[in-house]
N, C-alpha and C positions, 0 to 999 in steps of 0.2 A: 747235156745239163751239168752244169758244178754242182756238185754235194753242198747243203746247205749250212753256214758253220753251225755249233753247237746248239745255241738258244734263237739263231735268225727265224723270225715272222715268215712263213714262206707262202701264208696264205694269199688269196686274190684280193679282197676285201672283208669289213667287217661290219657287222651289223648289230647295232646297241639299242635295242628296241626292250630293253627289262631292266629293273632295277633290281633282280636278285636272281639266282641260278637258272639259265637253261635247262630244263627237265626233256622237253619234249619236241621231235621235231617230224613233219609230215609234206612230203612236197605233192602239187597236185598240179598233172600236166604242162609240169616241166616251168608254170611261168608265176606260181604261187606258191607260199609258203608258209606252214603255220605251226605257231611256236608257242608252247607250250613255258609257263616258268611257275616259278615258288613263290613269286608276287602277286599270285592268283588271279592273272594273266593272260589271255591266249590273243598274238598279234596274228594279223592276214598279212602276210608282205606280198605284194607286188613287184617280182624279180626283174619286170621291165621296166618298172618307173624310179625301182632301188629306194623303196620305202612302205613304210607301215601302213595300209592304206585304210584298215580298222584294227583296233583293239578292243576285246571282249575283257571286262572286269567284273561279269557277275559269277566267277566260278562262287565263292567264298570262301574257298579255303586252297591250297598248294596244289596246284596242277600238275597231275602226273604223267597223263599219256593224253595224246592229241590224233583223232584219226577223221578222215574225211570220205563219204561214200556217199550218195546222188544226191550231191548239193546239199547235203548235209553232215555239218560237222560234229562230233560227238568229243566230249568232253573230260576224262578220269580224273576227280580230284583225291582230295585227302579224308573229305568225310565220306567215303564210301556211294558218290554220287555217282551218273553218269548223265551230265547236261545235255542235252541236241540243241546247237546250236545252230539259228537260220543264219548265214553269211551276209545275205541281204539287205534284213533288218539289223543285223550286230545284233538280236534280242534272244535268249533263252528262247525255244519252242515246248521245250519238254524236259520232265527229269525222270530219269528212270533209275527207282530204288531196289536195292534189295542186300548189294553187299553191306558187310558191316565194318568194314576198313576200307581202308586206302584202295582207291580203284587203278591200278599201277600200271595196266596192260590193256589195248583196243585191237581187236583188227575186224575184217566185213568176208565177206564171200556169199554171194548172190543177195539174196535177201533178209542175211542173218547180221547178225552182231555178238561177236563175242568179247567177252569180256574176263580178266585174271585180277585178282583180287588178294591182298595179307592175310585174308581170311581165311585162305587156300581154298578157295572155289573158284570155278570157273564157270561162268552163265550164258546162257545160248538168248538170243534176245529177237523177237520179230521185228525189224526194222519199219514195218508199214503199220503195225498194230502196237507196237512200244512193250508188249510185254515179254514178260522171261517166260520160254519153252521149255527150258533143261536147266538142272540145276548139277554141276557136277564136282565130287569132292575126289581128286584123282591123284592129289599130291599129300604129304605128311606137312609141310610145310610151306607157307605163302607164295605163290603163284608169283614170280616173277616176271615171264615173258608168255605169250599165247600166239601164233601163226598159221594162218590158213594157206594153204596150198592145195588145188586140184580136186578138193574134197576131205582133204585131211588136215588132221587140227594136229598142233605140234606145240608143246609146254613145256618150260622150265620151272625149278623153285629150288626156291631155300634150302631143301631138304637134302639139295644135290643130285635131285630125280629129274630125268628126260619121261613124256609120256605124249605116246603118238596114238590118235585114234582115224580110224579110214572102215568104212564099209563096214562100220558095226562092230569092230575087232580093234580092243585099246591094246597096248603095248607099253611095257615100263622098264628104263632102261636108266641105271646107276653103273658107273664107272668103280668096280671094286678096289682099282689103287687111289682113287682119289674121295674125300670128302666135300669138296669143295664147292658153294652153292652155286648152281646155274643162273647167271643172268641176264643172257640173250640169247634167240636163236636164231638160224636163217635156214629152211631147207631149199636145196637146190641142188636138181641133176639127177635124183633118187637119193642125195647123202642128205644128213642133218648134219649144220654148223652150231658149234654151240661154243659160246664164252663164260666165260666161268670168273668166279673171284678169287681163284690163286694165281690168273695174269695168263691163263693158258687158254687155247681153245683149241676143242677137239673134234674130229669129224665122226662123224657115226654113220655106218653103215645098218640102215633099220633092218632089214630083211634077218642077219644074220647076230644083230644084238651084238657087236663090238664095235673098240674104235680102232677108227681105219687111221689116220694121224693124228699126234697130236704134236699144237704147234706151241712152244715155249715162246710165247709174246712179248710180255710185258710183266715188269716189277710189280703191277700194281693191277687189283680189278679192272676186268674187263665190261663195260656195265650196254657197251653197244656195238653191233655187228653185221655188215653188210654183204653180200656178195653178189655179184652186178655177173652180166651174162658173156664176160670176157674172162672167167675166170679166175678173178682177181678177188680177193678178203680183205675186208678193211676193218680196221680193231679199233675204237675209239676207248680209252684209258685213263684211268686213274691219274696215270703219268703225267700227264698234261699233253700227249703225242697219240696218232694217228698212224695206224705200221699200215703197209699195202703187202699183201702176198699173193706170189704166182701158185694157183690152185693147181697147175699141170703138173708138179713137183710130184715125182711118186717117191713116198718117204714116209715111212712109220714115225719117224721123230725129223721133227725141223727147231731151229734152235734159230735165235734171234738174228743169229749173220747173214742169214737166207734170206731176210726179208727184203723186199727190191728197195722201198723208200719210206722211210718217215716225214710225215706233214707235222710242223712244229708251230707253235705262235701263242695256245691258248695257254692262257697264265695260273691256267690252274685246271682241275681234270676234266677230261673228256664227258660227257654223260649221254649223248645221243646223236646220231647220224642221219642224215638220207640223203640220198645218189638220183642225179638222174644220167642225163647222156654223156655231157662233157663235164660234171660238174659232182663236186661233194661237198654236203654241208651237213654243219656241226656246230654241238650245242656244248656250252660248259657251265662248269659253278663261278668264271667269271663272268657272266653275265650276258657275255657275245653268243653269236652266230658267226660263224668264218664260213667264206666261200673257200675251197678247192678244186685246182685247175687237173680234172683227171688225164688231162694230155700229157702233161708231167710224166705219168707214170708210161707214156708209151715213148717218149724221151730219152725216158731211164732203160728201157729195155731195147730199143731202138734207137742207138744214135743215129742224127742227123733227120728224123722225120719230120719233114715239113709241117710247121705250126698249123691250126687249123681255128678261123676265129670263133670268137666265144660271144655269146649272148650278152656280153655288158657293156654296151656302147654307152647306154646312159648311166650307168654306175662308175665308169671309169674316169667320168667327170669330178666325182668325188665334191660335189657339195655339199655344203656345209648343212644345207637344210633334210638332205636325206639321210642323217645319224649313219652314214658310212665314212669311212676313211681307208685309203690305199694299204696295200704294205708297207710296214716299216723299214725305213733303207738303215736303219742305226741297227748295230746285231748286237748291240749291246742294251737294248730297250728292255728285257728284261729283270736288269739289274734294279731297274726303276720301279717297276710295277711290281709287287708283291700279289702272292693268291687273293684272293679276293670270296672265296666261296664261305673258308670259315668252317666251321664247326656244324653237323646237320644230321639230323636221324635218316640217312634215305633210304627212300622205299626198298630199294633193289641193293644197294651195298654197306647197308646197315649203321651202326654209330660211326660218323666221321669228324675225327677233330681237328684234323687240318686239312691241307691240301695232298698230303704223304701218308697220315695215318689210318687206319682202319683198326678197329677193335676185333680179334679175333672172336669167331662167331662159338657159340656153346658146343655148335656139330665139330665144329675142328678142334676143340679141344678135349670133347669127349665125343668119340666117336659113333659110341652107340646110344649119346640122345640126341634127339629130334626137336631144334630148336626153332621156335618160331620166329626170333630175329637174334640179335645181335648178343654178346654175352654181357650187359647191362643192359636192362630194360626200363626205361624210363617214362615212356607213356605210351596210350596208344596212335595219338597224334604226331604225324612226320614235323616236329617245331624245331625252329633255330635253336641252339645250344649258345646261346651268347658269350664273345669272351670275356665276360667278367664275371660269368659265373666259377671262378677261379676253386671254390672249392670243389664243384661237381667236377669239372674237367681235372684238376689235379689228383680229385680221387679214381675217375675211371685212368688216367696216364698210368699211375702207380699200380693199379691193377695189371695194365698190359706190359710193363715194366715187369712186375713179378709173373706174368705168363711168360715172356720172353726169355725168363734167365732158368726159369723150372724146364 
């Protein structure tokens, strides 16, 4: 496979089903994809038909996370609510309340739902009774990610700490060499993979409480991480790209030159990832959901590998009514399409002035401080900062310049 040009769109297809940033993706059985957006909607995409089958617009505020379990879809929004959606009717079947700030992460195991919020609390819910069973405050800052695997809960926080809870024993881990917030975690094969706001991914050995490997992966934050059963790691970054890494390498420090390949095509920062058997799905500030060929990685590692058919026979037709277009052939398309995300108060990345401008957190400036958000606190809501707010944006930029010079 010949390497793509610097800004060539290497994705297979693109869905345009939202009018604002795509904030969450969840794949079900390989044929249904749920997506959440800052436009306050959740779309159910039929991957066999190549179109949005249903769209739920009843969130009431920005959607930060989506998770499906036992035929129910759980939606975490900016108001601190967890909406239970019945996919069959397309209507809300209930609302779980308890969090005081935005719910930014959801996961399930057995009959329990786990939610993490900017109020620094993790809650355990009984999915049958919809009652909160346990309230855990194990971090000093907002919770950014929660993941369950084999009875053990893993979580990360804006305060830079990781926490694991299994068999009644809790363990807190913090890298003494970094104050960067944790944005996403992915436990696999007895290790914990964590993505950070400083553009690095760190692999932790929970039993010895130390970093095994550090990947110097991106120049911007990494809000999305996926580790598959082929020992590969996929990192979605604010720099608009998705990097692919071979985890079979034995090294304590891995730089960007060692990455297997890079997926390029989004015109703004990547916010979320979901992986299937042969396909990877990504969401972005550019309002788009893109599909990537995972077998392209095989062809990079093993030249001459036979092409395998992909379940995209209907998508490949590229009908206009599908809201899908094939990969662009023009390598200079990016020159005609500017970043669309714009300034936001992002739930996991903090204040975001533009596609490549992030305000340093208080904790990054003052390591001894525990900040619950970015260096500039505007409001409790995750609201867009519109470009016509010149005074506010110029004031924030000037503060960033002062910080960078100091």
